[in-house]
C-alpha positions in Angstrom: -7.7 -54.0 -10.4 -6.2 -54.1 -14.4 -7.6 -57.0 -16.0 -6.4 -56.7 -19.9 -7.0 -53.1 -19.9 -7.0 -49.8 -18.1 -9.8 -49.1 -15.9 -11.3 -46.0 -14.4 -12.4 -43.2 -16.1 -8.8 -41.0 -16.8 -7.9 -39.8 -20.3 -3.6 -39.6 -20.6 -3.2 -36.7 -22.5 0.1 -34.5 -23.6 -0.4 -31.3 -23.4 2.6 -28.3 -23.9 1.7 -25.4 -21.2 4.7 -23.6 -21.3 7.1 -26.4 -21.2 4.6 -28.9 -18.9 2.9 -31.8 -19.2 -0.3 -32.7 -18.2 -2.9 -35.0 -17.4 -6.5 -34.2 -18.0 -9.2 -35.8 -16.2 -12.7 -36.0 -18.4 -15.3 -38.3 -16.3 -17.4 -38.8 -19.7 -14.3 -40.0 -21.4 -14.8 -44.0 -22.5 -12.4 -46.4 -21.1 -9.6 -47.0 -23.3 -8.2 -50.6 -23.5 -4.7 -49.9 -23.9 -2.1 -46.7 -23.5 -1.5 -47.3 -26.8 -4.6 -46.5 -28.5 -5.2 -43.3 -29.5 -8.1 -40.9 -27.9 -10.5 -40.2 -30.7 -10.4 -36.7 -32.5 -13.5 -35.4 -30.9 -12.0 -35.4 -27.7 -8.6 -34.7 -28.3 -10.6 -31.3 -30.2 -12.5 -30.5 -27.4 -9.7 -30.7 -24.7 -8.0 -28.5 -27.0 -10.8 -26.4 -26.8 -11.5 -26.4 -23.5 -7.1 -26.0 -22.7 -7.3 -23.0 -24.5 -10.5 -21.2 -22.8 -8.6 -22.1 -19.6 -5.0 -20.5 -21.2 -7.1 -17.5 -22.4 -8.7 -16.6 -18.2 -5.3 -17.1 -17.7 -4.2 -14.8 -19.7 -6.7 -12.0 -19.0 -7.0 -12.9 -14.9 -2.6 -11.9 -15.4 -3.5 -8.7 -17.1 -6.3 -8.2 -14.8 -3.8 -8.6 -11.5 -0.6 -6.5 -13.2 -3.6 -4.1 -14.0 -4.4 -3.6 -10.5 -0.9 -4.2 -9.4 -0.3 -0.7 -11.5 -3.5 1.2 -10.9 -2.6 0.6 -6.9 1.0 1.4 -7.0 0.2 4.9 -9.3 -3.0 5.0 -6.1 -0.2 5.3 -3.4 2.7 7.5 -5.2 -0.5 9.5 -4.8 -1.3 9.3 -1.8 2.0 9.1 -0.4 2.6 12.5 -2.2 -0.5 14.1 -0.6 0.6 12.7 2.7 4.3 14.0 2.0 2.7 17.8 1.3 0.4 17.5 4.0 2.6 16.9 6.7 5.1 19.2 5.5 2.4 22.5 5.4 1.4 21.3 9.4 4.4 20.5 9.8 5.3 24.2 8.7 2.2 26.0 10.4 3.1 24.3 13.3 6.4 25.8 13.1 5.2 29.8 12.6 2.5 29.1 15.3 5.8 28.1 17.7 8.0 30.9 16.3 4.7 33.9 16.9 5.2 32.0 20.4 8.4 32.4 21.0 8.6 36.7 19.4 5.3 37.1 22.2 7.6 35.5 25.2 10.4 37.8 24.0 8.0 40.7 24.0 6.6 40.0 27.0 10.2 40.0 28.6 11.3 42.9 27.1 8.3 45.0 28.9 8.7 42.9 32.0 12.5 44.2 31.8 11.2 47.9 31.2 8.5 47.5 34.1 11.5 45.8 36.7 14.0 49.3 35.8 11.0 51.4 36.2 10.4 49.2 39.6 13.8 49.7 40.8 13.8 53.4 40.3 10.9 54.3 41.8 12.2 52.0 44.7 15.3 54.0 44.9 14.3 57.3 44.7 11.2 56.4 47.2 14.2 55.5 49.3 16.2 58.6 48.5 12.8 60.9 49.6 12.3 58.8 53.2 16.5 59.1 53.2 16.5 62.5 52.9 13.6 64.3 55.4 
């Protein structure tokens, strides 16, 4: 517990990072006898340098994430456009095949109608020949 001073290995320091206060813990910091004592200048400088490095890492990482998101959006947009074009092409090709199939069926139906008419005429003629004899 506390006996005349602050025990533990914590150095308290208020650092403004976008309006937030941060408690920095450093195991190598010596015991601080009281809150009113300021940390030594070299430790404070070291912490500021390390905080600056961390902030730089945050900015670099944020920039990288932003670039990856933009790159991903571009790739997905391109893939989406390619997919859409391919689907339209496949649809068009299938419609053409089915139109051709319909045309062939109509041609076959017309040929069947012509053959049916010829058979009906042949049947009529055969009935007349047999009936007329």
